[in-house]
MARMAR-512965 format. One line per field, with one value per residue (C-alpha): residue number from 1; x, y, z. Coordinates in Angstrom, 2 decimals, always signed. Each point is the difference from the previous one (the first is absolute). Layout:
N
i = NUM  ...
u = X  ...
v = Y  ...
w = Z  ...
# end
This chain:
477
i = 1  2  3  4  5  6  7  8  9  10  11  12  13  14  15  16  17  18  19  20  21  22  23  24  25  26  27  28  29  30  31  32  33  34  35  36  37  38  39  40  41  42  43  44  45  46  47  48  49  50  51  52  53  54  55  56  57  58  59  60  61  62  63  64  65  66  67  68  69  70  71  72  73  74  75  76  77  78  79  80  81  82  83  84  85  86  87  88  89  90  91  92  93  94  95  96  97  98  99  100  101  102  103  104  105  106  107  108  109  110  111  112  113  114  115  116  117  118  119  120  121  122  123  124  125  126  127  128  129  130  131  132  133  134  135  136  137  138  139  140  141  142  143  144  145  146  147  148  149  150  151  152  153  154  155  156  157  158  159  160  161  162  163  164  165  166  167  168  169  170  171  172  173  174  175  176  177  178  179  180  181  182  183  184  185  186  187  188  189  190  191  192  193  194  195  196  197  198  199  200  201  202  203  204  205  206  207  208  209  210  211  212  213  214  215  216  217  218  219  220  221  222  223  224  225  226  227  228  229  230  231  232  233  234  235  236  237  238  239  240  241  242  243  244  245  246  247  248  249  250  251  252  253  254  255  256  257  258  259  260  261  262  263  264  265  266  267  268  269  270  271  272  273  274  275  276  277  278  279  280  281  282  283  284  285  286  287  288  289  290  291  292  293  294  295  296  297  298  299  300  301  302  303  304  305  306  307  308  309  310  311  312  313  314  315  316  317  318  319  320  321  322  323  324  325  326  327  328  329  330  331  332  333  334  335  336  337  338  339  340  341  342  343  344  345  346  347  348  349  350  351  352  353  354  355  356  357  358  359  360  361  362  363  364  365  366  367  368  369  370  371  372  373  374  375  376  377  378  379  380  381  382  383  384  385  386  387  388  389  390  391  392  393  394  395  396  397  398  399  400  401  402  403  404  405  406  407  408  409  410  411  412  413  414  415  416  417  418  419  420  421  422  423  424  425  426  427  428  429  430  431  432  433  434  435  436  437  438  439  440  441  442  443  444  445  446  447  448  449  450  451  452  453  454  455  456  457  458  459  460  461  462  463  464  465  466  467  468  469  470  471  472  473  474  475  476  477
u = +125.63  +2.22  -0.92  -3.38  +0.76  +1.76  -2.44  -2.67  +2.00  -0.54  -3.82  +0.12  +2.07  -2.70  -3.32  -0.24  -0.47  -1.88  -2.23  -0.45  -0.42  -2.40  -2.32  +0.63  -1.62  -3.02  -0.53  -0.53  -2.26  -0.25  -1.80  +1.54  +2.10  -0.30  +2.38  +1.75  +1.28  +0.88  +1.96  +1.90  +0.84  +0.98  +2.43  +1.45  +0.51  +1.96  +2.09  +0.42  +1.59  +2.10  -1.58  +0.15  -3.35  -3.00  -2.69  -2.71  +0.56  -1.45  -2.01  -1.92  +0.26  -0.44  +2.80  +3.37  +3.29  +2.70  +3.40  +3.25  +2.82  +2.29  +0.13  -0.74  -4.02  -2.53  -2.51  -3.69  -1.47  -3.81  -1.72  -3.78  -1.33  -3.71  -3.44  -3.18  -3.09  -2.37  +1.65  +1.98  +0.19  +1.50  +3.18  +0.28  -3.79  -2.17  -2.94  -1.40  +1.42  +0.29  +2.43  -0.99  +0.89  -1.09  -0.47  +2.91  +2.49  +2.79  -2.69  +2.46  +3.16  +1.97  +1.64  +2.04  +0.07  +2.29  +2.03  +1.02  +0.86  +2.24  +1.33  +1.45  +0.54  +3.05  +0.69  +1.46  +2.02  +1.88  +1.03  +0.91  +1.88  +1.98  +0.84  +0.25  -1.24  -1.47  -3.70  -2.39  -3.25  -3.24  -2.23  -4.07  -2.07  -3.36  -3.26  -4.03  +0.79  -3.93  -1.73  +2.33  +2.75  +2.65  +2.40  -1.50  +0.71  +3.87  +0.59  -1.77  +2.47  +2.52  +1.14  +1.73  +1.03  +3.75  -1.19  +1.24  -2.15  -3.30  -0.16  -3.77  -2.52  -3.07  -1.40  -2.20  -0.88  +2.98  +3.75  +0.93  +0.54  -2.95  -1.60  +0.62  -3.78  -2.41  -2.14  +0.24  -2.11  -1.26  -2.35  -2.19  -2.87  -2.62  -2.61  -3.07  -1.29  -3.87  -2.75  -2.41  -3.47  -3.11  -0.48  -3.52  -0.95  +2.53  +1.49  -0.06  +2.63  +2.44  +3.05  +1.14  +3.57  -0.63  -2.31  +3.11  +2.30  -2.09  -0.50  +3.95  -0.06  -2.38  +1.40  +3.34  -1.35  -1.52  +3.53  +2.06  -1.78  +1.99  +3.62  +3.28  -1.44  +3.28  -0.59  -2.08  -2.11  -1.54  -1.44  -1.18  -1.95  +1.59  -2.83  -3.35  -1.35  -1.50  -2.85  -2.70  -2.06  -2.17  +2.34  +1.50  +3.72  +1.86  +3.62  +1.04  +3.68  +0.49  +4.06  +0.76  +2.89  +0.70  +2.55  +1.65  +2.81  +1.88  +1.03  -1.49  -3.04  -0.86  +0.30  -2.42  -2.30  +0.25  -0.86  -3.31  -1.16  +0.06  -1.91  -2.51  +0.18  -0.42  -3.12  -1.76  +0.46  -1.36  -2.99  -1.39  +1.49  +2.22  +4.02  +2.82  +3.96  +2.59  +2.45  +3.60  +0.74  +2.75  +0.96  +2.32  +1.84  +0.08  +2.39  +3.11  +1.49  +4.19  +0.64  +3.48  -0.16  -3.18  +2.31  +2.74  -2.86  -1.12  +3.29  +0.93  -3.49  +0.72  +2.37  -1.09  -2.48  -3.43  -0.30  +0.66  -3.08  -1.15  -2.68  -0.74  -0.37  -1.96  -2.38  -0.81  -0.06  -2.82  -1.85  -0.47  -0.91  -3.17  -0.86  -0.26  -2.31  +1.21  +0.10  +2.14  +2.98  -0.74  +0.58  +3.26  +0.94  -2.56  +1.51  +3.79  -1.13  +1.46  -2.17  -2.17  +1.17  -2.53  +2.15  +2.29  +0.75  +2.85  +2.34  +2.90  +1.43  +0.99  -2.23  +1.27  +1.17  -3.08  -2.64  -2.65  -0.53  -2.64  -0.45  -4.34  -0.03  +2.46  +0.29  +1.72  +2.86  +2.30  +3.12  -1.21  +0.97  +3.68  +0.01  -0.16  +2.88  +2.06  +0.64  -2.37  -0.29  -2.49  -0.24  -2.79  +1.03  -2.09  -1.09  -3.78  -1.88  -1.02  -3.79  +0.55  -1.63  +1.69  -1.40  -1.67  +0.15  +1.11  +3.46  +0.53  +0.05  +2.80  +1.72  +2.10  +0.36  +3.23  -1.01  -0.03  +3.02  +1.14  -1.75  +1.83  +3.75  -0.46  -0.95  +2.51  +3.06  -1.20  -0.28  +3.66  +1.29  -1.53  +1.88  +2.75  +0.26  -0.96  +2.99  +2.40  -0.32  +0.20  -1.52  -3.38  -0.44  +0.38  -2.61  -2.45  -0.47  +0.70  -3.43  -1.50  +1.19  -1.50  -3.18  -0.78  +1.44  -3.18  -1.99  +1.47  -1.60  -3.28  +0.08  -3.82  +0.08  -0.06  +1.77  -2.10  -1.56  +2.19  +0.10  -3.10  +2.88  -0.89  +0.35  +1.94  -2.47  +2.23  -0.01  -1.34  +2.14
v = +96.48  +2.21  +2.37  +0.13  +0.13  +2.91  +1.93  -1.72  +1.51  +3.18  +0.04  -1.44  +3.39  +2.19  -1.38  +1.91  +3.18  -1.06  -1.70  +3.69  +1.71  -2.79  +0.49  +3.88  -0.24  -2.40  +3.39  +1.88  -1.08  +1.77  -0.48  +0.39  +2.69  +1.73  -2.06  +3.10  -1.37  -3.42  +1.26  +2.11  -2.91  -1.90  +2.87  +0.22  -3.63  +0.28  +2.62  -1.10  -3.38  +1.93  +0.04  +2.49  +1.44  +1.16  +1.55  +1.03  -3.22  -0.16  +3.31  -1.82  +2.39  -3.19  -2.51  -0.76  -0.93  -1.09  -1.31  -0.97  -2.04  +0.72  -1.23  -3.50  -1.22  +2.19  -2.56  +2.46  -1.80  +1.31  +1.03  +2.42  +1.34  +1.02  -1.54  -0.81  +2.34  -1.61  -2.50  +1.32  -2.20  -0.52  -1.64  -3.38  -0.57  -3.05  +2.02  +3.24  +2.94  +3.42  +2.21  +4.25  +1.53  +0.04  -3.84  -1.18  -3.01  -2.57  -2.04  -1.59  -0.20  +3.30  +1.12  -3.36  -0.46  +3.63  -0.92  -3.40  +1.29  +2.92  -2.65  -1.85  +2.80  +1.18  -3.69  -0.07  +3.92  -1.60  -2.88  +2.19  +2.45  -2.91  -1.77  +2.34  -1.96  +2.06  +0.86  +2.42  -0.46  +2.19  -0.06  +1.56  +0.94  -0.17  +1.35  -0.55  -3.81  -0.06  +1.05  +2.66  -1.34  +1.94  -2.70  +0.59  +3.85  -0.63  -2.16  +2.12  +2.17  -1.86  +0.05  -3.80  +0.03  -0.82  -2.67  -3.19  -2.26  +0.90  -1.47  -0.82  -1.27  +0.25  -1.07  -3.52  -2.99  -2.43  +1.15  -1.19  +1.45  +2.90  -1.91  +2.07  +0.02  +3.55  +1.71  +3.43  +2.15  +3.54  +2.68  +2.29  +1.59  +0.76  +3.59  -0.54  +3.57  +0.93  +1.93  +0.84  +0.36  -0.17  -3.80  +0.49  +2.77  -0.15  -3.18  -0.15  +2.75  -1.51  -2.77  -1.44  -0.63  -2.96  -1.71  +0.10  -0.87  -2.88  -1.24  +0.23  -2.79  -1.67  -0.97  -0.25  -2.83  -1.44  -0.78  -1.42  -3.32  +0.69  +1.28  -2.18  -1.37  +0.91  +4.01  +2.12  +2.72  +2.21  +3.77  +1.59  +3.91  +3.22  +1.94  -1.32  +3.22  +1.51  -1.07  +1.56  -2.86  +2.91  +1.22  -1.89  -0.35  +1.91  -0.89  -4.04  -1.04  -3.37  -1.09  -3.84  -2.07  -2.52  -2.46  -3.10  -2.19  +1.58  +3.23  -0.42  -1.54  +3.50  +1.55  -1.68  -0.18  +3.66  +0.67  -2.34  +2.00  +3.26  -1.38  -1.02  +3.91  +1.26  -2.44  +1.19  +3.77  -0.91  -1.39  +2.66  +3.05  +1.12  +0.61  -2.07  +0.90  -2.33  +1.03  -2.68  +0.24  -2.65  -3.51  -2.79  -2.69  -3.69  -1.23  -1.10  -3.64  -0.60  -3.20  +0.70  +2.31  -2.19  -3.17  +2.49  +1.84  -3.48  -1.66  +2.89  -1.14  -3.81  +0.96  +1.74  -2.48  +1.74  +2.35  -1.11  +1.28  -1.01  -0.90  +3.39  +0.69  -2.96  +1.10  +3.07  -1.39  -2.34  +2.75  +2.26  -3.33  -0.01  +2.89  -2.01  -2.19  -3.41  +1.40  +2.62  -2.47  -2.15  +2.52  +0.14  -3.22  -0.98  +3.34  -1.29  -3.65  -1.20  -3.06  +1.68  -0.54  +2.17  -0.46  +1.82  +3.72  +1.43  -0.83  -3.44  -0.47  +2.05  -0.10  -2.47  +1.79  +1.86  -2.44  +1.95  +1.64  +2.96  -0.45  -0.74  +3.17  +2.67  +3.33  +3.31  +1.64  +2.46  -1.60  -1.98  +3.42  -0.62  -3.46  +1.21  +2.01  -1.46  -3.62  -0.54  -2.78  +0.25  -1.50  -1.49  +0.74  -1.77  +3.21  -0.89  -2.93  -2.84  +1.28  +3.80  +1.66  +2.78  +3.66  -1.17  +1.26  -3.23  +0.96  +3.41  -1.53  -2.26  +2.55  +1.00  -3.36  -2.59  -2.58  +3.24  +1.28  -4.01  -0.36  +3.66  -0.79  -3.27  +1.09  +3.16  -3.05  -1.42  +2.98  +1.38  -4.16  +0.86  +3.43  -1.76  -2.82  +2.15  +2.86  -2.96  -2.35  +1.87  -2.53  -0.58  +3.66  -0.33  -2.97  +1.96  +3.23  -2.75  -1.71  +3.28  +1.71  -3.43  +0.41  +3.98  -0.62  -2.05  +2.07  +3.86  +1.80  +3.04  +1.60  -0.57  +3.87  +2.02  +2.76  +2.85  -1.40  +1.54  -1.60  +1.33  +1.63  +1.19  +3.17  -0.13  +1.35  +3.09  -0.07  +3.19  +2.04
w = +84.26  +1.96  -2.71  +1.11  +3.80  -0.41  -1.57  +2.49  +2.41  -1.51  -0.09  +3.64  +1.13  -1.59  +0.88  +2.70  -1.17  -3.06  +2.57  +1.56  -3.12  -1.04  +3.11  -0.86  -3.24  +1.32  +2.60  -2.70  -2.61  -3.62  -3.23  -3.13  -0.99  +3.27  +1.84  +1.25  +3.85  -1.64  -2.37  +2.35  +2.12  -2.71  -0.72  +3.03  +0.39  -2.76  +0.49  +3.50  -1.86  -2.30  -3.56  -2.38  +0.27  -3.15  +0.88  -2.03  -2.25  -3.60  +1.27  +3.18  +2.73  +1.93  -1.66  +1.46  -1.30  +1.83  -1.91  +1.74  -2.08  -3.36  -3.06  -0.93  -0.28  +0.67  +3.19  +0.28  +3.74  -0.60  +3.04  +0.92  +2.72  -1.27  +2.34  -0.57  +1.21  +2.43  +1.55  +3.41  +2.32  +3.21  -0.13  +1.38  +0.67  -1.33  +0.16  -1.58  +1.12  -1.85  +0.84  +0.47  -2.87  -4.02  -0.04  -2.35  +0.74  -1.07  -1.33  -2.27  +1.18  -1.59  +3.31  +0.18  -4.12  -0.03  +3.25  -0.88  -3.19  +0.88  +3.18  -3.76  -1.15  +2.95  +0.67  -4.10  +0.77  +3.22  -2.43  -2.34  +2.44  +1.53  -3.09  -1.99  -3.02  -2.90  -0.15  +1.15  +1.60  +0.01  +2.41  -1.51  +2.76  -3.14  +0.86  -1.28  -0.48  +1.34  -3.95  -0.01  -2.27  +1.62  -1.72  -3.15  -0.16  +1.25  -3.21  -2.17  +1.59  -0.39  +2.95  -0.30  -2.98  +1.19  +2.64  -1.13  +2.57  +2.11  +2.86  +2.53  +2.13  +1.36  +3.53  -0.12  +2.04  -1.96  -0.87  -3.06  -3.70  -1.59  -2.67  -2.90  -0.57  +0.59  -1.93  -2.32  +0.38  -1.16  +2.78  -2.20  +0.86  -2.31  -0.50  -1.15  -0.84  -0.59  +0.77  +3.16  -0.04  +1.95  +0.28  +0.73  -1.88  -2.77  -0.32  -3.78  +0.28  +2.38  -1.04  +2.39  +0.91  +2.38  -2.59  -1.88  +3.14  +0.41  -3.02  -0.65  +3.17  -1.68  -3.49  +2.14  +2.18  -3.07  -1.73  +2.80  -1.51  -2.85  +1.17  +1.90  +3.18  +1.48  -0.58  +2.41  -0.32  +3.05  +0.20  +2.33  +0.65  +0.16  -0.79  -0.39  -1.02  +3.14  +2.49  -1.34  -1.80  -1.18  -2.12  -3.22  +0.90  -2.46  +0.49  +1.48  +0.78  -0.08  +0.48  -1.08  +1.09  -3.48  +0.90  -2.68  +0.68  -3.41  -0.39  -3.76  +0.76  +2.69  -2.54  -2.28  +2.81  +1.38  -4.10  +0.29  +3.36  -1.57  -3.49  +2.97  +1.29  -3.41  -0.19  +3.13  -0.98  -3.55  +1.51  +2.41  -1.74  +1.84  +0.21  +1.05  +1.18  +1.80  +1.81  +0.73  +3.33  +0.96  -1.95  +0.81  -2.05  +0.73  +1.86  -2.72  +1.78  -0.54  +1.45  -0.22  +3.13  +1.72  +0.33  +1.94  +2.24  +0.73  +0.98  +2.23  +1.85  +0.02  +1.41  +2.55  +0.64  +1.29  +2.85  +3.95  +1.45  +3.76  +1.61  +1.09  -3.67  -0.67  +2.59  -0.95  -3.42  +1.00  +2.01  -3.51  -1.97  +3.00  -1.85  -3.14  -2.12  -0.96  -3.35  +0.52  +1.82  -3.14  -2.82  +0.30  -0.09  -3.08  -1.42  +0.70  -1.62  +3.71  +1.69  +2.68  +3.27  +2.46  +2.94  -1.44  +1.30  -1.30  -3.52  +1.10  -3.13  -3.47  -2.47  -3.46  -3.54  -1.80  +1.53  -1.69  +3.60  -0.38  -3.92  +1.39  +1.83  -2.03  +0.63  -1.55  +1.31  -1.45  +0.51  -3.96  -1.17  +1.31  -0.82  -3.96  -0.51  +2.61  +1.15  +3.14  +2.90  +2.63  +3.44  +2.40  +3.50  +2.72  +1.88  +1.41  +0.93  -2.16  -1.53  +0.75  -2.85  -1.50  +0.24  +3.94  +2.84  +1.15  -2.25  +1.79  +3.33  -0.45  -1.86  +3.71  +1.23  +0.13  -2.29  -2.41  +0.85  +0.01  -3.90  -1.57  +1.40  -2.04  -2.96  +0.29  +0.36  -3.42  -2.39  +1.64  -0.59  -3.94  -0.42  +0.99  -2.07  -2.94  +1.03  +0.30  -2.70  -3.88  -1.80  +2.00  -0.31  -3.90  +0.13  +1.82  -2.68  -2.72  +0.94  +0.19  -3.30  -1.65  +1.76  -1.10  -2.99  -0.57  +1.32  +1.27  +2.45  -0.29  +2.81  +1.15  +1.04  -2.89  -0.38  +1.19  +2.82  +3.48  +3.36  +1.82  +2.84  +3.08  +1.40  +3.51  +2.69  +1.78  +3.71  +1.68  +2.22
# end
């Protein structure tokens, strides 16, 4: 217990500058691979805290790594700072009030995510320096989690090859251990090429790429009955072929996201989708080509490490929210439907309490939380090459849907700040538990090795696919 109190005091000592970092990142929301200002803020914070800093990590201009300590095991604490389009919102307002600008916003709380991870890493750095214990802590600032698979490209480049364990977290309604349940995915563009013609005078000469894409959609939709119910497929037109209905569309591009609970099932399902695309091209006498844009593996759990994280959370107890926090949370809830408010309780397998506006307990370990409402995360790829544990931090009103203006509105609130400091303590405590116990580290690594021996990791990103890097805009003098 004394050991935990010590590391928690290190977290509290550095909380204010990291809360400032979180708010500064909230102020400059940037999308996948364009997080130049956010990455610079994290780089500056790392340098200010005395980390040895590496930029352009894994060949990604908006990835940064800070390391401290010497010898011993290497503990990675993973952060993110990418935002989402269309989710601009004034901070602290419980009605929809978009800000001027490009419309982006931190609707998934990644401004908090990176800052709390860096806060935890800083506390571990200070603990290592004061105790002289062997070991290294690394903060990884990772770009493009929102569909861009930044960590997947970093894994492919060997960035985590010498790491012993990884710890991370995600903003949520409750505090607890993030169950190792996510969907592996691939994002694929299918391009159909046909022949243009006058749709009235010479329709027989045309070969419609749009028809091919629509037939592909029909085929995939009929396939849904014959795939696992936990799998997911979504699509969106990138180029429907033009706006003139009297021209047979000669080129159409449609983007598919294919998801499955297991990596091998994902690869089987994408092969079936490709066959349907080939069939649609055959039916319409068009040609089809495809390009994988990105992919993510499902999360691979490590129960040994997750138990350590759970123990730290239980020793901490829930975040200490005050009446002002609860009042703000309640004002956010007034903008939500009863279904919104109930959804987190259902997903977390908890009794529904419509009166509860904020987390007041630690989730029981592995309660199947969120297993029926899974998304995808590139933390999954890290978990296949490094034993990984992920926490949930209580940073929003219960019922807040992710990827909404309501989530953005809470990103600079005192309740969000309390939640990020709380989860930083749990991550830092987990890190030093592993650093102080060689036997525990060996058990963690043995469990991981046994799992990947049965099912080796295969990157869902083909080796020839490169990240869609953004060219940094040059400011005019």
